[in-house]
KOLBA-583398 format. One record per residue (C-alpha): x, z negated, y. Coordinates in nm, 2 decimals, decimal comma. Example, Ala and Ser with C-alpha at 12.3 -4.5 7.8 and 13.67 -1.06 7.14 Angstrom:
% residues 2
+--------+--------+--------+
:   east :     up :  north :
+--------+--------+--------+
:   1,23 :  -0,78 :  -0,45 :
:   1,37 :  -0,71 :  -0,11 :
+--------+--------+--------+
This chain:
% residues 230
+--------+--------+--------+
:   east :     up :  north :
+--------+--------+--------+
:  -0,58 :  -4,84 :   3,21 :
:  -0,25 :  -4,99 :   3,33 :
:  -0,07 :  -4,66 :   3,36 :
:  -0,32 :  -4,49 :   3,60 :
:  -0,47 :  -4,78 :   3,78 :
:  -0,36 :  -5,00 :   4,07 :
:  -0,51 :  -5,28 :   4,28 :
:  -0,55 :  -5,27 :   4,66 :
:  -0,62 :  -5,63 :   4,77 :
:  -0,66 :  -5,85 :   5,08 :
:  -0,37 :  -6,09 :   5,13 :
:  -0,62 :  -6,37 :   5,18 :
:  -0,70 :  -6,34 :   4,80 :
:  -0,34 :  -6,33 :   4,70 :
:  -0,32 :  -6,67 :   4,53 :
:  -0,65 :  -6,62 :   4,35 :
:  -0,56 :  -6,27 :   4,23 :
:  -0,22 :  -6,38 :   4,11 :
:  -0,38 :  -6,67 :   3,91 :
:  -0,63 :  -6,44 :   3,74 :
:  -0,36 :  -6,18 :   3,66 :
:  -0,15 :  -6,45 :   3,51 :
:  -0,43 :  -6,58 :   3,30 :
:  -0,52 :  -6,23 :   3,18 :
:  -0,16 :  -6,12 :   3,13 :
:  -0,24 :  -5,83 :   3,36 :
:   0,05 :  -5,63 :   3,50 :
:  -0,13 :  -5,38 :   3,72 :
:   0,06 :  -5,30 :   4,04 :
:  -0,08 :  -5,45 :   4,36 :
:  -0,08 :  -5,31 :   4,72 :
:  -0,15 :  -5,59 :   4,97 :
:  -0,34 :  -5,52 :   5,29 :
:  -0,27 :  -5,75 :   5,59 :
:  -0,56 :  -5,99 :   5,64 :
:  -0,51 :  -6,01 :   6,02 :
:  -0,76 :  -5,73 :   6,09 :
:  -1,07 :  -5,88 :   5,92 :
:  -1,23 :  -5,97 :   6,25 :
:  -1,17 :  -5,61 :   6,36 :
:  -1,35 :  -5,40 :   6,10 :
:  -1,24 :  -5,06 :   6,25 :
:  -0,87 :  -5,16 :   6,22 :
:  -0,92 :  -5,30 :   5,87 :
:  -1,09 :  -4,97 :   5,77 :
:  -0,78 :  -4,78 :   5,90 :
:  -0,55 :  -5,01 :   5,71 :
:  -0,74 :  -4,97 :   5,39 :
:  -0,75 :  -4,59 :   5,42 :
:  -0,38 :  -4,57 :   5,50 :
:  -0,31 :  -4,79 :   5,19 :
:  -0,52 :  -4,55 :   4,97 :
:  -0,37 :  -4,24 :   5,12 :
:  -0,02 :  -4,37 :   5,05 :
:  -0,07 :  -4,46 :   4,68 :
:   0,15 :  -4,29 :   4,43 :
:   0,00 :  -3,97 :   4,27 :
:   0,04 :  -4,13 :   3,93 :
:  -0,28 :  -4,34 :   3,99 :
:  -0,63 :  -4,21 :   3,96 :
:  -0,82 :  -4,54 :   3,99 :
:  -0,79 :  -4,80 :   4,26 :
:  -0,95 :  -5,14 :   4,23 :
:  -1,04 :  -5,27 :   4,57 :
:  -1,04 :  -5,65 :   4,60 :
:  -1,24 :  -5,68 :   4,92 :
:  -1,58 :  -5,76 :   5,04 :
:  -1,75 :  -5,52 :   5,28 :
:  -1,63 :  -5,76 :   5,56 :
:  -1,83 :  -5,64 :   5,87 :
:  -1,89 :  -5,30 :   5,70 :
:  -1,51 :  -5,23 :   5,72 :
:  -1,54 :  -5,04 :   5,39 :
:  -1,81 :  -4,80 :   5,52 :
:  -1,64 :  -4,47 :   5,58 :
:  -1,35 :  -4,52 :   5,33 :
:  -1,28 :  -4,19 :   5,16 :
:  -1,19 :  -4,20 :   4,80 :
:  -0,98 :  -3,88 :   4,81 :
:  -0,83 :  -3,82 :   4,46 :
:  -0,92 :  -4,17 :   4,33 :
:  -1,21 :  -4,34 :   4,16 :
:  -1,26 :  -4,65 :   4,37 :
:  -1,41 :  -4,97 :   4,22 :
:  -1,51 :  -5,26 :   4,45 :
:  -1,74 :  -5,56 :   4,44 :
:  -2,08 :  -5,54 :   4,59 :
:  -2,02 :  -5,83 :   4,82 :
:  -2,09 :  -5,85 :   5,19 :
:  -1,78 :  -6,06 :   5,24 :
:  -1,51 :  -6,23 :   5,04 :
:  -1,70 :  -6,55 :   4,97 :
:  -1,86 :  -6,43 :   4,64 :
:  -1,51 :  -6,34 :   4,51 :
:  -1,41 :  -6,71 :   4,55 :
:  -1,73 :  -6,87 :   4,41 :
:  -1,85 :  -6,62 :   4,15 :
:  -2,16 :  -6,44 :   4,27 :
:  -2,38 :  -6,33 :   4,56 :
:  -2,64 :  -6,57 :   4,43 :
:  -2,41 :  -6,87 :   4,45 :
:  -2,31 :  -6,77 :   4,80 :
:  -2,68 :  -6,76 :   4,90 :
:  -2,74 :  -7,11 :   4,76 :
:  -2,53 :  -7,25 :   5,05 :
:  -2,73 :  -7,08 :   5,32 :
:  -2,60 :  -6,92 :   5,64 :
:  -2,50 :  -7,24 :   5,82 :
:  -2,20 :  -7,31 :   5,60 :
:  -1,85 :  -7,20 :   5,71 :
:  -1,61 :  -7,15 :   5,41 :
:  -1,24 :  -7,22 :   5,38 :
:  -0,97 :  -7,16 :   5,12 :
:  -0,60 :  -7,23 :   5,13 :
:  -0,53 :  -6,86 :   5,18 :
:  -0,77 :  -6,84 :   5,47 :
:  -0,60 :  -7,13 :   5,65 :
:  -0,27 :  -6,96 :   5,61 :
:  -0,39 :  -6,63 :   5,74 :
:  -0,33 :  -6,52 :   6,10 :
:  -0,69 :  -6,45 :   6,17 :
:  -0,87 :  -6,78 :   6,08 :
:  -1,06 :  -7,03 :   6,28 :
:  -0,78 :  -7,29 :   6,28 :
:  -0,55 :  -7,04 :   6,45 :
:  -0,83 :  -6,96 :   6,69 :
:  -0,87 :  -7,33 :   6,77 :
:  -0,50 :  -7,37 :   6,85 :
:  -0,50 :  -7,06 :   7,07 :
:  -0,81 :  -7,17 :   7,26 :
:  -0,68 :  -7,53 :   7,32 :
:  -0,34 :  -7,40 :   7,43 :
:  -0,49 :  -7,14 :   7,66 :
:  -0,78 :  -7,33 :   7,82 :
:  -0,68 :  -7,69 :   7,77 :
:  -0,86 :  -7,94 :   7,55 :
:  -1,19 :  -7,98 :   7,73 :
:  -1,27 :  -7,61 :   7,80 :
:  -1,10 :  -7,49 :   7,48 :
:  -1,31 :  -7,73 :   7,27 :
:  -1,63 :  -7,62 :   7,46 :
:  -1,56 :  -7,25 :   7,37 :
:  -1,49 :  -7,34 :   7,01 :
:  -1,81 :  -7,53 :   6,98 :
:  -2,00 :  -7,23 :   7,12 :
:  -1,83 :  -7,00 :   6,87 :
:  -1,94 :  -7,23 :   6,58 :
:  -2,26 :  -7,37 :   6,72 :
:  -2,49 :  -7,24 :   6,43 :
:  -2,27 :  -7,40 :   6,15 :
:  -2,38 :  -7,74 :   6,01 :
:  -2,12 :  -7,77 :   5,73 :
:  -1,77 :  -7,68 :   5,63 :
:  -1,71 :  -7,60 :   5,27 :
:  -1,37 :  -7,60 :   5,11 :
:  -1,37 :  -7,38 :   4,80 :
:  -1,15 :  -7,53 :   4,53 :
:  -1,02 :  -7,21 :   4,36 :
:  -0,75 :  -7,40 :   4,16 :
:  -0,47 :  -7,23 :   4,35 :
:  -0,38 :  -7,49 :   4,62 :
:  -0,35 :  -7,86 :   4,69 :
:  -0,71 :  -7,94 :   4,79 :
:  -0,62 :  -8,28 :   4,95 :
:  -0,36 :  -8,11 :   5,18 :
:  -0,59 :  -7,83 :   5,29 :
:  -0,89 :  -8,07 :   5,34 :
:  -0,68 :  -8,28 :   5,58 :
:  -0,61 :  -7,96 :   5,78 :
:  -0,98 :  -7,86 :   5,78 :
:  -1,09 :  -8,21 :   5,89 :
:  -0,88 :  -8,19 :   6,20 :
:  -1,11 :  -7,91 :   6,32 :
:  -1,42 :  -8,07 :   6,17 :
:  -1,37 :  -8,40 :   6,35 :
:  -1,35 :  -8,21 :   6,69 :
:  -1,67 :  -8,04 :   6,62 :
:  -1,85 :  -8,33 :   6,43 :
:  -1,91 :  -8,11 :   6,13 :
:  -1,90 :  -8,26 :   5,78 :
:  -1,65 :  -8,12 :   5,52 :
:  -1,75 :  -8,08 :   5,15 :
:  -1,55 :  -7,95 :   4,86 :
:  -1,72 :  -7,70 :   4,63 :
:  -1,61 :  -7,55 :   4,30 :
:  -1,46 :  -7,20 :   4,30 :
:  -1,52 :  -6,94 :   4,03 :
:  -1,30 :  -6,63 :   4,00 :
:  -1,51 :  -6,44 :   3,74 :
:  -1,57 :  -6,14 :   3,97 :
:  -1,20 :  -6,09 :   4,01 :
:  -1,15 :  -6,11 :   3,64 :
:  -1,44 :  -5,86 :   3,58 :
:  -1,28 :  -5,62 :   3,83 :
:  -0,95 :  -5,63 :   3,64 :
:  -1,10 :  -5,61 :   3,30 :
:  -1,32 :  -5,31 :   3,37 :
:  -1,65 :  -5,50 :   3,32 :
:  -1,82 :  -5,32 :   3,61 :
:  -2,19 :  -5,37 :   3,58 :
:  -2,40 :  -5,18 :   3,84 :
:  -2,54 :  -5,50 :   3,99 :
:  -2,20 :  -5,64 :   4,09 :
:  -1,97 :  -5,34 :   4,14 :
:  -1,97 :  -5,01 :   4,33 :
:  -1,80 :  -4,72 :   4,17 :
:  -1,70 :  -4,43 :   4,41 :
:  -1,61 :  -4,11 :   4,25 :
:  -1,32 :  -3,89 :   4,38 :
:  -1,40 :  -3,69 :   4,69 :
:  -1,68 :  -3,93 :   4,80 :
:  -1,71 :  -4,16 :   5,10 :
:  -1,84 :  -4,52 :   5,10 :
:  -2,16 :  -4,50 :   5,29 :
:  -2,38 :  -4,72 :   5,51 :
:  -2,64 :  -4,70 :   5,23 :
:  -2,39 :  -4,86 :   5,00 :
:  -2,35 :  -5,15 :   5,24 :
:  -2,72 :  -5,20 :   5,25 :
:  -2,74 :  -5,24 :   4,87 :
:  -2,52 :  -5,54 :   4,84 :
:  -2,80 :  -5,80 :   4,77 :
:  -2,91 :  -6,07 :   5,00 :
:  -2,58 :  -6,24 :   5,08 :
:  -2,47 :  -6,16 :   5,43 :
:  -2,26 :  -6,47 :   5,49 :
:  -1,96 :  -6,54 :   5,71 :
:  -1,65 :  -6,35 :   5,64 :
:  -1,38 :  -6,61 :   5,60 :
:  -1,09 :  -6,36 :   5,62 :
+--------+--------+--------+
């Protein structure tokens, strides 16, 4: 598989993918897609399509390490490739192991990882921008409105970063909003399954060459429709 397969992955998952590849002794080439467009699905879709269109002709299979992320994957054309991607509404199941595990935390939990905090499109960056632009009082009010339906912050320990350091950064925002922070265990089994070719129908979507990822595909992801952390 290594000669004709490559990975196209979100930069937010960089540390986790690198860890799994190291543990599996996997040497597949990786094309990274900038994580800054995850709150803009149309732009993310264009970035994804551009990455696929520019892949070397030596590849015939592309493993997409993304969730559907606001339906950004809908409309992606496979072209000459077979595409394989997780059936996940967002990236969270990729960090914690399954859609079912994601569901267990409900929809009022906001998830963090080290990679998310370092991205240019995360809530911590939004908080800084709001406070700088509107001042502490109004900026904080806007931030509270943005996150008003969240009751918990969950820091996913994926084994790829210093949890204590990242928790201290998350708590700076949590204290402003009076939201508790908890640490939950990560599980990278879906990433490992993607790389190993263990693509069961319940967890992975396979798109044949010449096909387009459809809205119907996005509706068959299971119950998890959680917050996209990227």
